N, C-alpha and C positions, 0 to 999 in steps of 0.2 A: 488608549488605555488598554493594558496588558490584562486579558481575562484569565481567570484560573485554568490551570491545565491538568488534565487527567494524566496519571502517571502513565507512560508507555507500556508498561507489563500489564496494567488494568485494562486499557484500551485493547491492546491484542487479544486478552481473555475474553472481552465482551463480544469482540469480531466474530471470534471463533464460536461462541454460543450461538450468535445471532444467524451466522452462515449455517449453523448446523439445523437451525429451526426452519431455513430457509432451502434445507437439502443441498447445501453448497459444500463439497470438500474444502478441506483448508489443511494447510502444512505450515508450520513455523520453518521457515527456511534457514532463517537465520534470528537468533536470540541475541537482542542487542541490551542495552543498558535500561533495567526495569523503571528506573525514575524518569529520564529525559531522552531516551534514544530516538534519533529519527527513524519513522515509520516509511517503509516503502512497500507498497501494494502491488502484485503481480497478477493480475487477471487473466488466467489462461483459458483460452477459448477452445482448448482440445482440438485444434485444426491446424496447429503448427505456429500460431501467432499468440502473443501475449500484449497486452497493453500495461504498463508499468506508471505507477501513480506515487508521488512523494506527498505526505502531509506538510502543510504549511499553514501560515494564518492570511485572511484578505486585511485589506485597509483598516476594518471596523476590529480587528483581533479574533475574528471568527475562525473555526476551522474551515481548511478550503483544501482542494487536491490540483496538483499540477502533474499533467501527463507528460511523461518523457516521449521523445521520438516525434516531436512537431504535431502530436494530436492524434497520430496514425497508429495503428496496431504493429507489432514487429516482430520478424519470425523470432522464433523460439531461442535461437543460438545468439542473436544480437540482444535479445532479453536477458538472457544469462550473462554474456558478456558488460551489459551494461549493468547489472547488479553488481558483477565482480568489480568493475572500477569502482563504484561507489563505496565498496567494503573497504577499499584501499584507502580512500579519502577519510572514512569515518567508521572505524572497526565497531562501535557502539550502537550501530544502527539495526534496526529489526526488519526483516524482510518476511512479509506474510503473503503465501499464494494461495489463491483460490481459483478452484476450477468451476467456470463459469461460461458454458457454452451458449447459454441463452440470453446472459446479458443480464441477470436478475439481481445483481449485488446492489444494495443500495448504500450511496456514499451518505456521510453524517456532515457533508458539506458542500459547498458550492464545487465545481469543475470550472479552473481558473483558465480562461483562453489567452 
């Protein structure tokens, strides 16, 4: 069963506020479709590596996250290139970058393996 979905623009705004409360700097790298744009998170470790996650749904329709790069951090250049390719496939996507060297970001869904 499909669950109600929060509009992408509202979800991004909420994450920016939650990250501000947690003292995590955020940047909207790419503004996508306000209603239904796909969402990508770039968690920047500030050590030359980043982890890229895309929002998806699990089997029960709940929000989940899929990590790009086989579950391992990727160097910043590869992360940039990956997101550039995704934008070519879907020009309506959102990219939110979060500076998170201590790994404090709290996902609102499970990380899929």
